[in-house]
Backbone bond lengths (Angstrom), bond angles and torsions (degrees), N, CA, C in turn:
res aa  C-N    CA-C-N  psi(-1)  N-CA   C-N-CA  omega(-1)  CA-C   N-CA-C  phi
1 M - - - 1.462 - - 1.524 108.65 -
2 L 1.327 116.76 126.18 1.438 120.31 -176.77 1.516 110.79 -75.60
3 E 1.311 114.60 141.08 1.451 121.64 -176.26 1.528 110.98 -77.33
4 T 1.326 115.54 133.73 1.455 121.48 174.67 1.515 108.58 -130.39
5 V 1.313 117.14 133.91 1.455 121.96 179.55 1.510 108.37 -112.21
6 R 1.319 116.59 124.25 1.454 120.63 -178.95 1.527 110.86 -68.86
7 N 1.332 113.53 150.50 1.462 120.69 175.00 1.528 112.70 60.21
8 E 1.320 116.79 25.57 1.456 121.31 177.50 1.524 107.72 -111.57
9 P 1.338 118.17 143.46 1.465 119.48 177.46 1.519 111.49 -51.91
10 S 1.323 116.22 143.09 1.464 120.33 -173.53 1.519 112.55 -60.98
11 H 1.335 117.76 -34.44 1.462 118.55 -178.54 1.530 111.44 -67.49
12 L 1.340 116.97 -30.89 1.465 119.70 176.54 1.522 110.78 -72.68
13 N 1.342 116.20 -36.30 1.452 119.29 177.02 1.516 111.15 -62.73
14 I 1.330 117.06 -42.19 1.462 120.29 178.97 1.526 109.62 -62.89
15 Y 1.322 116.49 -44.43 1.462 120.58 178.39 1.519 110.63 -58.12
16 R 1.327 117.65 -47.86 1.470 121.13 -178.11 1.521 111.44 -63.39
17 R 1.309 116.12 -36.87 1.463 119.07 -177.96 1.527 111.25 -69.77
18 V 1.324 116.51 -42.58 1.473 119.13 177.32 1.528 109.63 -67.20
19 R 1.313 116.23 -40.38 1.465 121.43 178.67 1.526 110.74 -59.70
20 Q 1.328 116.97 -41.24 1.464 119.75 179.47 1.520 111.14 -65.87
21 M 1.334 117.23 -32.67 1.455 120.10 175.96 1.530 110.77 -60.18
22 V 1.323 116.87 -37.83 1.464 121.24 178.01 1.528 109.63 -70.67
23 L 1.325 117.19 -45.81 1.463 121.35 -176.48 1.522 112.42 -64.39
24 T 1.314 117.83 -32.04 1.456 120.61 -179.25 1.521 112.44 -94.43
25 G 1.329 116.47 2.38 1.454 119.70 176.62 1.510 114.32 73.30
26 D 1.335 117.10 22.32 1.459 119.94 178.58 1.525 112.29 -72.74
27 V 1.322 116.67 -13.56 1.461 121.68 171.41 1.527 107.41 -119.90
28 A 1.314 116.47 128.59 1.462 121.71 -172.53 1.527 111.36 -85.90
29 P 1.327 117.18 155.83 1.467 120.20 175.34 1.521 110.91 -55.48
30 G 1.331 115.55 131.57 1.448 120.97 -178.92 1.514 114.65 85.31
31 Q 1.328 117.17 -11.10 1.458 120.42 -178.29 1.523 110.73 -69.82
32 P 1.328 118.26 127.79 1.469 120.39 178.78 1.520 111.21 -65.15
33 I 1.313 115.73 144.12 1.463 122.76 176.26 1.518 107.25 -116.81
34 T 1.314 117.36 122.68 1.456 120.45 179.76 1.521 110.38 -110.26
35 I 1.311 114.42 146.87 1.459 119.21 178.81 1.524 110.57 -61.91
36 Q 1.319 116.60 -45.77 1.460 119.45 -178.51 1.528 111.62 -64.65
37 G 1.327 116.19 -35.52 1.456 119.19 177.58 1.512 111.84 -63.43
38 L 1.334 116.21 -42.75 1.463 120.37 179.23 1.524 111.37 -71.05
39 V 1.330 116.80 -33.95 1.465 119.92 176.29 1.527 109.72 -60.77
40 A 1.325 116.18 -44.49 1.464 120.24 -179.62 1.527 111.24 -67.04
41 L 1.327 116.42 -39.31 1.464 120.26 -176.14 1.523 112.20 -73.30
42 T 1.325 116.66 -41.46 1.465 120.39 -174.97 1.521 112.95 -94.57
43 E 1.345 116.40 -11.70 1.459 121.39 -175.77 1.532 110.96 59.87
44 G 1.314 115.81 29.97 1.452 121.30 177.51 1.517 110.73 -98.28
45 G 1.316 115.91 177.79 1.448 120.90 178.13 1.514 111.20 -88.85
46 V 1.314 116.15 162.96 1.462 121.59 -179.43 1.525 110.70 -59.76
47 T 1.325 117.03 -43.34 1.471 120.52 -179.27 1.516 110.96 -63.51
48 Q 1.323 117.49 -41.58 1.465 121.45 179.30 1.523 111.32 -64.39
49 V 1.327 115.91 -41.95 1.465 120.01 -179.97 1.520 110.37 -67.71
50 R 1.334 117.54 -41.25 1.463 120.72 177.60 1.532 110.39 -58.86
51 E 1.317 117.07 -42.90 1.457 121.08 179.97 1.525 111.01 -65.26
52 A 1.336 117.03 -40.24 1.470 120.76 177.67 1.522 110.33 -62.04
53 I 1.333 116.74 -44.15 1.464 120.85 178.96 1.523 110.19 -63.06
54 R 1.331 116.53 -45.80 1.467 120.22 -179.94 1.526 110.76 -57.96
55 R 1.318 116.68 -44.07 1.464 120.44 -178.89 1.527 111.46 -66.67
56 L 1.323 116.81 -41.46 1.466 120.14 -179.09 1.523 111.55 -70.82
57 V 1.328 117.42 -30.16 1.467 120.07 173.54 1.524 109.65 -65.23
58 S 1.329 116.81 -42.20 1.471 120.63 179.71 1.521 111.80 -64.85
59 E 1.328 116.87 -25.53 1.464 121.62 179.78 1.521 112.31 -90.91
60 G 1.328 117.68 -3.61 1.452 121.48 178.09 1.515 114.21 86.05
61 A 1.342 117.46 3.11 1.460 120.27 -179.48 1.521 111.99 -77.72
62 L 1.325 116.87 -28.07 1.459 123.29 176.56 1.519 108.38 -128.85
63 Q 1.319 116.19 162.46 1.457 119.98 176.89 1.520 109.87 -137.13
64 T 1.331 115.66 149.53 1.459 120.93 177.42 1.521 109.33 -102.48
65 H 1.327 115.48 155.80 1.461 122.23 -179.71 1.532 109.11 -120.89
66 D 1.321 115.33 170.06 1.460 120.62 -175.80 1.526 112.54 -59.24
67 N 1.336 116.44 -31.38 1.467 120.14 -179.79 1.529 112.39 -88.65
68 R 1.345 115.70 16.58 1.459 123.78 179.96 1.520 113.11 70.41
69 R 1.317 116.05 7.94 1.456 119.48 174.90 1.526 108.92 -70.48
70 V 1.319 116.46 146.23 1.461 122.76 178.06 1.520 108.11 -118.77
71 S 1.326 116.64 138.25 1.462 119.89 179.43 1.522 110.21 -149.10
72 V 1.306 114.81 169.72 1.458 121.34 171.37 1.528 107.68 -79.84
73 P 1.328 118.88 130.06 1.467 119.98 -178.17 1.531 112.05 -61.13
74 V 1.318 115.56 147.16 1.463 122.25 172.91 1.522 107.48 -92.68
75 L 1.315 116.60 120.78 1.466 121.36 -175.44 1.528 110.39 -75.86
76 R 1.321 116.03 133.88 1.460 122.69 176.30 1.523 109.13 -107.74
77 L 1.342 115.26 162.43 1.473 119.37 -176.10 1.530 113.59 -58.05
78 P 1.333 120.02 -44.75 1.469 118.29 178.52 1.527 112.42 -59.93
79 Q 1.331 116.62 -35.94 1.453 119.86 177.79 1.524 110.83 -69.97
80 L 1.320 115.89 -37.96 1.463 119.73 176.72 1.525 110.60 -60.17
81 D 1.334 116.57 -41.84 1.465 120.24 178.64 1.525 110.81 -60.13
82 E 1.334 116.20 -42.30 1.466 119.64 179.66 1.526 110.98 -65.72
83 L 1.327 116.19 -43.76 1.465 120.00 -179.66 1.521 111.30 -63.76
84 C 1.323 116.23 -41.94 1.464 120.09 178.55 1.524 110.47 -62.55
85 F 1.325 116.31 -44.93 1.468 120.97 179.10 1.528 110.40 -59.04
86 A 1.325 116.16 -47.00 1.461 120.13 -176.60 1.523 111.50 -68.46
87 R 1.323 117.21 -41.59 1.467 119.21 -178.94 1.522 111.20 -65.88
88 V 1.325 116.74 -42.07 1.465 119.90 179.52 1.528 110.87 -67.87
89 A 1.326 116.72 -30.82 1.465 119.96 178.44 1.519 111.94 -71.45
90 L 1.337 117.53 -34.45 1.461 120.75 -172.05 1.529 114.57 -101.01
91 E 1.321 116.98 -46.81 1.462 119.04 -168.42 1.524 114.45 -68.60
92 P 1.331 120.59 -41.96 1.466 118.00 176.10 1.526 112.43 -60.09
93 D 1.338 116.37 -35.01 1.461 119.08 178.34 1.522 110.63 -67.45
94 L 1.330 117.73 -40.88 1.458 120.25 175.29 1.523 110.70 -61.35
95 A 1.335 116.83 -40.80 1.461 120.42 178.87 1.523 110.99 -63.21
96 R 1.327 116.51 -41.21 1.468 120.49 178.23 1.530 110.98 -62.77
97 R 1.309 116.50 -44.37 1.465 120.74 178.70 1.525 110.49 -63.62
98 A 1.336 115.28 -40.78 1.459 119.31 179.72 1.527 111.28 -62.90
99 A 1.323 115.94 -38.38 1.471 119.93 -178.85 1.520 111.77 -62.25
100 L 1.308 117.74 -26.98 1.465 121.44 179.96 1.524 112.27 -79.02
101 R 1.335 117.52 -15.10 1.461 120.87 -174.42 1.519 114.22 -116.42
102 I 1.316 117.51 -25.09 1.460 120.81 -170.73 1.531 110.95 -65.28
103 D 1.338 116.11 145.19 1.457 120.65 176.70 1.527 109.44 -110.01
104 E 1.318 116.59 -177.65 1.457 121.06 -176.33 1.523 111.61 -61.42
105 T 1.318 116.47 -38.72 1.472 119.73 178.83 1.524 110.92 -60.12
106 G 1.326 115.86 -41.37 1.454 119.96 178.90 1.517 112.36 -65.58
107 I 1.332 116.54 -38.86 1.470 120.30 178.71 1.520 110.61 -66.09
108 V 1.331 116.66 -41.62 1.465 120.38 178.20 1.525 110.36 -62.34
109 Q 1.335 117.19 -39.96 1.454 120.37 177.31 1.526 110.96 -60.12
110 L 1.332 116.76 -43.30 1.463 120.31 178.11 1.529 111.03 -63.13
111 E 1.322 117.13 -39.26 1.464 120.24 177.62 1.524 110.96 -62.06
112 Q 1.317 116.87 -40.34 1.459 120.52 179.80 1.525 111.27 -65.44
113 I 1.322 116.21 -42.10 1.470 119.56 177.23 1.522 110.08 -64.08
114 D 1.338 116.43 -41.89 1.459 120.11 -179.39 1.527 111.15 -64.85
115 D 1.334 117.40 -35.09 1.465 120.29 175.88 1.529 110.47 -62.65
116 M 1.342 116.89 -41.11 1.465 120.26 177.56 1.524 110.75 -66.28
117 L 1.325 116.17 -35.80 1.463 120.46 176.60 1.522 110.56 -64.26
118 D 1.327 116.58 -44.60 1.467 120.64 178.91 1.527 111.13 -61.68
119 D 1.334 116.70 -40.35 1.467 119.89 178.02 1.530 110.65 -62.32
120 A 1.329 116.07 -42.49 1.458 119.99 179.34 1.526 111.03 -62.42
121 M 1.322 116.48 -40.50 1.465 120.54 179.64 1.526 110.76 -65.12
122 R 1.335 116.95 -41.98 1.462 120.10 179.44 1.523 111.61 -65.17
123 Q 1.327 116.25 -35.14 1.455 120.89 -178.27 1.525 112.79 -83.80
124 G 1.330 116.45 -6.05 1.454 119.70 -178.87 1.512 113.24 73.77
125 S 1.328 117.02 24.15 1.469 121.49 -178.53 1.523 109.84 -87.49
126 V 1.319 116.46 104.75 1.459 120.72 178.86 1.531 110.33 -66.45
127 H 1.335 116.21 -42.06 1.467 119.67 178.60 1.527 110.04 -59.75
128 G 1.339 116.76 -45.89 1.461 120.28 179.72 1.513 112.22 -63.23
129 Y 1.333 116.44 -40.21 1.466 119.79 177.94 1.519 110.40 -61.86
130 M 1.324 116.58 -48.50 1.466 120.49 -178.11 1.529 111.10 -61.65
131 L 1.333 116.20 -44.28 1.463 120.65 -177.33 1.519 111.51 -64.19
132 H 1.331 117.24 -50.37 1.464 120.21 -173.57 1.528 112.27 -77.98
133 N 1.331 116.90 -26.74 1.457 119.22 173.33 1.528 110.03 -64.16
134 Y 1.343 115.60 -45.32 1.467 119.84 176.33 1.528 110.57 -62.58
135 R 1.323 117.33 -45.39 1.471 120.93 -178.66 1.525 111.16 -59.58
136 F 1.329 117.62 -38.80 1.461 120.64 -179.21 1.528 110.68 -62.78
137 H 1.316 115.58 -52.14 1.468 119.29 -178.49 1.523 110.93 -63.24
138 N 1.317 116.55 -43.42 1.459 120.56 -178.70 1.531 111.53 -62.71
139 A 1.334 116.13 -42.39 1.465 120.15 179.76 1.523 111.37 -66.61
140 L 1.332 116.68 -39.09 1.467 120.18 178.09 1.520 110.84 -64.03
141 Y 1.327 116.44 -50.12 1.463 120.44 -175.31 1.535 111.94 -66.17
142 A 1.332 116.98 -26.03 1.460 119.46 179.92 1.528 111.56 -60.02
143 H 1.328 116.51 -28.46 1.467 120.10 -179.52 1.524 111.93 -73.36
144 A 1.324 117.51 -13.70 1.464 119.90 177.29 1.528 111.39 -72.91
145 R 1.347 115.71 -23.15 1.471 122.15 178.92 1.530 111.72 56.65
146 T 1.315 114.65 46.95 1.469 120.90 178.12 1.522 107.63 -122.49
147 E 1.304 116.38 88.36 1.458 121.68 -171.60 1.524 112.50 -59.06
148 I 1.312 117.74 -45.72 1.465 120.69 -176.41 1.522 110.71 -66.60
149 L 1.326 116.52 -47.53 1.463 119.59 -179.05 1.519 111.49 -64.00
150 Q 1.328 117.30 -40.31 1.457 118.68 -179.67 1.520 111.37 -67.84
151 D 1.330 117.54 -35.33 1.466 119.59 174.77 1.528 110.89 -61.57
152 M 1.331 116.62 -39.09 1.460 120.29 177.70 1.520 110.96 -63.93
153 V 1.323 116.02 -42.24 1.466 120.63 179.74 1.527 110.54 -65.43
154 E 1.330 117.19 -37.82 1.462 120.51 177.76 1.526 110.79 -58.44
155 M 1.324 116.94 -41.88 1.463 120.25 179.39 1.528 111.08 -66.46
156 L 1.321 116.88 -36.09 1.465 120.29 176.68 1.519 111.01 -64.31
157 W 1.329 116.74 -39.94 1.464 120.60 178.41 1.525 111.02 -65.66
158 L 1.323 117.19 -39.53 1.458 119.71 178.60 1.528 111.18 -60.78
159 R 1.317 116.98 -36.47 1.461 120.74 -179.96 1.523 112.38 -77.88
160 T 1.337 116.37 -26.02 1.462 120.83 -176.02 1.521 113.04 -89.91
161 A 1.327 117.45 -33.27 1.461 122.27 -168.54 1.533 114.78 -54.48
162 P 1.344 120.28 -46.36 1.461 117.94 -178.83 1.527 113.27 -59.82
163 A 1.348 116.93 -37.35 1.464 119.76 177.92 1.522 110.73 -69.74
164 L 1.329 117.27 -34.63 1.465 120.38 175.78 1.526 110.07 -63.39
165 R 1.329 115.97 -36.08 1.470 120.08 178.52 1.521 110.51 -64.90
166 V 1.316 117.44 -40.45 1.460 120.91 176.66 1.529 109.85 -62.75
167 M 1.336 116.29 -41.18 1.460 121.19 178.48 1.525 110.63 -60.89
168 C 1.347 117.03 -41.04 1.461 120.50 178.27 1.525 110.99 -62.14
169 G 1.338 116.08 -38.60 1.448 119.49 177.79 1.515 112.29 -65.07
170 R 1.321 115.91 -30.34 1.470 120.32 -179.25 1.524 111.52 -78.14
171 F 1.322 117.37 -45.08 1.460 121.45 -173.15 1.520 113.67 -98.78
172 G 1.323 118.21 -11.03 1.447 119.89 -172.51 1.522 109.76 75.07
173 T 1.309 117.97 -173.62 1.465 120.82 -177.18 1.528 113.51 -103.38
174 S 1.318 117.54 -13.06 1.467 118.77 -173.59 1.521 113.33 -75.49
175 N 1.336 117.75 -22.41 1.463 120.48 -176.34 1.526 112.98 -117.25
176 L 1.326 116.28 21.39 1.456 119.40 -179.18 1.525 111.07 -79.80
177 P 1.334 117.72 151.53 1.459 121.04 -179.51 1.516 111.43 -65.32
178 D 1.324 116.70 140.79 1.455 121.06 177.88 1.525 108.12 -155.09
179 M 1.316 114.78 96.30 1.463 120.90 177.77 1.526 111.20 -99.78
180 H 1.324 115.75 17.83 1.457 119.42 -176.05 1.527 112.39 -65.97
181 R 1.319 116.55 -39.28 1.461 118.83 179.59 1.519 110.68 -63.05
182 A 1.320 116.97 -39.55 1.470 120.02 176.86 1.524 110.28 -63.02
183 A 1.338 116.56 -38.90 1.464 120.02 178.27 1.520 111.04 -65.35
184 I 1.334 117.05 -42.04 1.466 120.85 179.64 1.525 110.65 -64.67
185 D 1.334 116.98 -43.73 1.464 120.27 178.24 1.523 110.87 -59.96
186 A 1.331 116.21 -40.55 1.464 120.03 179.27 1.526 111.21 -68.27
187 L 1.325 117.32 -34.88 1.464 120.56 175.42 1.522 110.45 -61.34
188 R 1.326 116.49 -41.67 1.464 119.74 -179.47 1.531 111.36 -68.93
189 R 1.316 116.64 -28.77 1.472 120.37 177.28 1.526 111.62 -81.97
190 R 1.337 116.11 -5.63 1.463 121.34 -175.65 1.520 110.57 57.68
191 D 1.355 114.56 50.35 1.463 122.10 -179.07 1.533 108.42 -118.51
192 P 1.328 117.68 86.91 1.465 120.60 -176.35 1.522 113.71 -58.10
193 D 1.335 117.82 -38.57 1.465 120.07 -178.54 1.521 110.97 -65.35
194 A 1.334 117.16 -38.20 1.463 120.26 179.07 1.530 110.94 -69.26
195 V 1.321 116.97 -35.02 1.466 120.48 175.60 1.527 109.33 -62.38
196 A 1.315 116.08 -47.38 1.458 120.80 179.85 1.526 111.21 -60.22
197 E 1.320 117.54 -41.58 1.458 121.28 -178.98 1.528 111.09 -67.54
198 A 1.328 117.31 -37.69 1.466 120.26 177.85 1.528 110.48 -62.71
199 I 1.323 116.88 -42.56 1.464 120.40 179.54 1.525 110.50 -69.07
200 R 1.318 116.31 -39.38 1.471 119.45 177.37 1.537 110.35 -59.83
201 S 1.324 117.09 -45.78 1.467 120.96 179.90 1.521 110.92 -64.42
202 D 1.327 116.61 -38.61 1.456 121.63 179.49 1.526 110.50 -61.29
203 I 1.329 115.83 -44.61 1.463 120.86 179.69 1.526 110.86 -64.65
204 L 1.327 116.50 -48.88 1.462 120.35 -175.58 1.523 111.96 -63.47
205 Q 1.324 117.07 -40.56 1.461 119.50 179.34 1.528 110.92 -63.62
206 G 1.332 115.88 -44.96 1.458 119.38 179.69 1.516 112.42 -63.96
207 M 1.335 116.52 -43.19 1.460 119.77 -178.03 1.528 111.61 -69.48
208 E 1.322 117.37 -32.24 1.462 119.27 176.71 1.521 110.92 -68.01
209 N 1.340 116.76 -35.28 1.461 119.73 174.86 1.529 110.84 -64.89
210 V 1.324 116.73 -39.68 1.466 120.12 175.64 1.521 110.06 -62.15
211 R 1.320 116.49 -42.19 1.462 120.53 179.35 1.530 110.94 -59.24
212 S 1.311 116.41 -42.07 1.470 119.03 -178.93 1.516 111.31 -64.12
213 V 1.341 116.90 -34.87 1.459 120.02 177.39 1.532 110.42 -69.78
214 L 1.324 116.91 -43.92 1.468 119.69 -179.08 1.519 111.43 -64.54
215 T 1.322 118.02 -39.20 1.464 120.58 -178.58 1.522 111.43 -73.70
216 S 1.341 116.81 -25.57 1.465 119.04 179.59 1.526 112.35 -81.72
217 G 1.352 114.76 -19.18 1.463 119.12 -179.49 1.504 113.59 74.66
218 T 1.364 115.87 17.42 1.449 120.67 -179.43 1.514 109.37 -98.58
219 D 1.315 118.16 125.40 1.473 122.96 179.65 1.520 109.48 -121.09
220 N 1.319 117.10 77.19 1.469 119.94 178.16 1.506 110.70 -81.23
């Protein structure tokens, strides 16, 4: 389901909707993106869609080619190494900071998102897994109140998400890494270091699964 935000300028809504397609893996690595296709899907105008594409290209979520074709980038191993390094450097620290600020309401919200994630995994819904996995991390990091760092992490997720979607297609949803419960338990214990370690393990397990898919050359 495409995200719509009320009372937001239409061009921002179009951008968010296309961006969510990338984050949830609804567009595969290497898949061409056409302006007319996005116009039909989002019911937006050509100018709005062009602006969304331009912005997502600047963020690394999409790439342009010499023939003006636009596609989702295909992740290579050296790029995966960089993304893994950057995510492990930033996200556990955001989780630690969040653990120092989050209140009970925030923890309950994370539990609710994690329940939706678990349901998606049981049902074999790759889209649901991708959506709620992103929502969990995003909601947790928001409590760190570090606007610049979280913006950086958002860009890393945009570059990683399509490859994660391929990984989900390879492994299914029943055996995917999920250290969220460990993170929630650590939040309730008020143990910031344990929260950070749970997120670090979650990232590393997922990225290693992506690595195995890239090295096998299988793109399911």
